[in-house]
C-alpha positions in Angstrom: 33.4 -88.4 50.2 30.8 -86.6 48.4 30.3 -82.9 48.5 27.5 -83.6 50.4 28.7 -85.1 52.8 31.4 -82.8 53.8 28.9 -80.0 53.6 26.5 -81.9 56.0 29.8 -82.6 58.2 31.2 -79.2 58.2 27.3 -77.7 58.8 25.9 -74.7 57.2 27.0 -71.4 59.6 29.0 -69.0 57.9 31.4 -67.0 60.1 31.5 -63.5 59.5 34.0 -60.5 60.6 33.5 -56.6 61.2 35.7 -53.5 59.4 36.6 -52.8 63.4 38.8 -56.4 63.1 42.6 -56.3 62.4 44.2 -58.9 60.8 45.4 -60.7 63.3 42.1 -60.9 65.0 40.6 -62.5 61.6 43.7 -65.1 61.8 42.7 -65.9 65.3 39.2 -66.6 64.3 40.2 -68.7 61.3 42.5 -70.8 63.4 39.8 -71.7 66.0 36.8 -72.3 63.9 39.5 -74.1 61.7 37.9 -72.7 58.3 39.6 -71.0 55.6 37.8 -68.1 54.8 35.5 -65.3 56.6 32.8 -63.2 55.2 33.3 -59.2 55.6 31.0 -57.2 56.1 30.5 -53.4 56.1 29.8 -51.0 58.6 25.9 -51.1 57.4 26.0 -55.2 57.9 26.3 -55.8 53.9 28.6 -58.4 52.5 31.7 -56.4 51.8 33.6 -59.4 50.3 35.4 -62.5 51.4 38.8 -62.9 53.2 40.8 -66.3 53.0 43.8 -67.8 54.5 45.7 -66.8 50.6 44.5 -63.2 51.0 45.8 -63.0 54.5 49.5 -64.9 53.1 49.6 -62.4 50.4 49.5 -59.1 52.3 52.0 -60.3 55.4 54.2 -61.4 51.9 53.8 -57.8 50.6 53.6 -55.5 54.0 55.6 -57.9 56.5 54.4 -59.1 59.5 53.3 -55.7 60.8 50.1 -56.0 58.0 48.8 -58.2 60.9 48.0 -54.9 63.4 46.3 -53.5 60.2 42.4 -52.9 60.4 40.5 -55.3 57.5 39.9 -52.1 55.7 43.1 -50.2 56.2 45.4 -52.5 54.1 44.9 -51.8 50.7 44.7 -54.1 47.9 47.5 -54.6 45.1 44.7 -53.1 42.8 44.4 -50.3 44.9 48.1 -49.5 45.1 48.5 -49.0 41.6 46.3 -46.3 40.8 
């Protein structure tokens, strides 16, 4: 299977999430849509970043299962925690 065939079968739509979504909500969207990442938008609708399954695993590994209840933008990144 070529990359072109994969993209044609998956479609070209991009799933996005807003700042008021919890980590748990993002996990549900990833699972329902059977995708591995979401584009995170700022409050103004601009691209703020990408949230991947790996990012979620890292935050749960770092903060425990209570991280699932946090809003995406309230969970500090490891880089922010070092400041």
